Structure formats: C-alpha cells, structure tokens
N, C-alpha and C positions, 0 to 999 in steps of 0.2 A: 440507431446510435451510432456513429465514429468512433469517439473515444468516452471511455467512462475511465475517472483518475479516481484511485482510492488514497487517500492519504492516510497515514498510520499516525495515530496521534495519543495521548495519555486523559485520561479522565483524571488523573488525581493531582494535575497541578496546575494552577491559577496560569504560570505561562502557556502551557497546550494552549487554554482557552483565547487566550490573549492572541498567542501564533490564528488559531484557526478563522478567527475573527479581520486577522491581516488578509489569510488568505481569502477569504471573502470579497473583500474591499479590492481584491490587485488582482494577484494573474488567477484564482480560480473564480472570478466574477464571470457567470456564465453569461451574463444579461450584458456587461461592456465588455471582453475582450473578445474583438474583430478575432474570427478566423477563417480561415481561406473558404468561398465558396458555403459561407454561413450552414459548416458543419454544426450537427448535432452533439454537444458533449454534454457529462455530465460530473460531480465532483460530490465526492461522501466522504465524509472523517470516519477511519473504523477503529474503535477500540474495546477494550472488556470492561467490567464492572472498576465499578470504585472501589476506592479501598474501605470507607466510610458512610456515613450516612447523610452528611452533610454535603458530602463529595456529590454524592449519587442524586439528591435535589437537585443542584444546580445543572450539572447534566440533564436531569428530567427536561428540567427550565428549558437549559438550550435545543435539546432533541422539539418539546413543545413548538419553540418557536422558528428552528429552523427548517426543521426537518430532513436534514442532510446527514445525522449520525447514524452508525451504524454498530450497534453498542451489542457484541457476545456476550454468552452466558460462563466467562472464563474469568478468572481475578488476572486485571489487566497488571504485571509487571515483568521483566525484560525476560525472565526464563520463559514465559508464554507468549513472545515473539514468534514462534512457527505457528502454534494456535492461532495467535490473532490474522496471520498472511491466508492460513487456509480459511480458517471462516468466511475471509473475505471473500477467498475466490470461492467457495462455496454459494454464495449468495452472488456472486459477478456470475458464475454458470447457469445462472437465473435469467439474464439480463444479457439480449442479444446486442452484440456492437461488434465493430473492426477490430479493437484493441483495448488493452488494459494498460492504464500508466498506474504501476503502483510508485508512491513515495512518501518522504516523511514531512512533519511540519515544520520545518525548518527548513527545508528545502524550495530554492525558489524554479520555478518551471516555468519558460518562455513556449507557452502552451500554441499562438498562432505558427511558429518554428515547426513546434515539435508536429503539429498538424500537416501545417505546409510540408513538411518530408515524409510523413505517411504517406499523403495523397499521390507524392511522387513517386515513391518505391513502386517499379514495375514489376518486379521480383513477387510470384504468385505464392510463395515459401511460408512458414512458418517464423512469426520472427520473435526475436528473444535477445532486448539487446539494452544495454546500459554500460556502465565504468568496468569495463574488469578487471576483475581481482583476484589472484592466487598468493595464498601465504601458508605459514607454517598451521598449522593444529595445534591449539591451546591446549599442551598438558596440565597447567599448572591449576589445580583446585580451588585456590582461592582468585583466580583469572572470572570474570566472567561471561566469558568468550571457554572456559574450559568445556572441554569434549573427554568422554573419556573412550579410551583404546579400545573398550568392545562396543560401544557404538558407531568409530568410525576408526577403522586401524592405517588408514595412510597418514603419513607425518605429513603433505602438504596437502592443500585443497585442492582440486580440478580446477579450474578456472569457470567465476560464474561473475555473476553482474549483482555488485554489491545492494544491499534494500533500501540504500537510500534515493534510488531511484532506478527503473527497469521499464521497460514496455512489452507486451506481449500479443502477438496476435489472440486475437479469443479466444480461435479454436484448441489453444494450447489450456486454457484454463480449466474445462470439466477435464482432461488427461490427466491431470497435475493434482486433482482434486480425486480423481479415480485410482491414483497411484497410493494417496493417503488413507489410512483408518482410522489417522485423530479424527476426521470430524468428518 
C-alpha cells in the first residue's frame, strides 16, 4: 500500500457520522477517486469508545456495515486525543505502506494531488509535513489546551505540524510508537 489515511472522528455526535459518510462519498472514496499510477490507498476512521450505550449500538452497526472504523479501548474525549493518535499509530505500525496521512473528519484532502506530490518526492529521507504551527503554551487551567509546567516547562511550543492534517513517512510510525509508553 502506498498511502494509509487515518481520519480522527468522534463516536459521540451524529454530526461526525455524517462527516464520515461525506468523506466516504467524496475525497475518501477509494474506488472513485482517481490517483496517479493506480496507487493503492486506504481510509480508516479512528475513535475511542462512545459515551453511552445508544451511541455504542449505532457505532457498532456502522462498523459492521462499513468495516473502516478503528475503535480504541478508551473514553473518546478531547483530553484523550494523544491516546487516540498513539493507538492509531500502533495499529498503523503493523500496516506496511509508504506514507501515513493523519487528518480530522472536518478537513478536505485533495488525495490525487497529495499522492502525485508524494510520488514526485525524490528525497529518500523521512517525511513529516503539514501546516507548521508554533504558539504559546497555555497555562490557563480552564482552557482545553491547558498544559502543566511540570509536563512542559517551555513557554512556547517547538515548531510542529497541527493535528488537523499531517503526513509522515511510514518508517517514522514505529519510532513514534516506541517513544511512547502510553500504548
């Protein structure tokens, strides 16, 4: 496989189910989206456990019919976003592919252009690319992005690619999983 697309989604809101369906019908439609050189690629949606039994039944029905959900054994909430990513990477480390794209279910990706660009890369070095971000570390305890000084003593984050979309060479995935003792 050339490209594995991991789409972060929520099992708790119907709007996210609608987004998954739109992706399956548009840019994430593997059968209909024409990519250069008939490249093989796959889309999976990653999420944790739904917060209630009713949504769990809906998610499990979607899983049985679509077979493209990766559901982790953790409560799906914002504070577990790192667990979600590491669980997805642990799973992806078992899939042999050239590249992994991580994105969110509210992002549009032009897969043919991305694949074309990745094919044209002449650089054999590892790739970590996306929209660069650098900002202040949030110290306000009421903010959803709050980080304790004990967890990160820096006042500004080092430059990184935001989670809404980034692409990695597959060879970086096992290394990232190895650096973590979370999953």
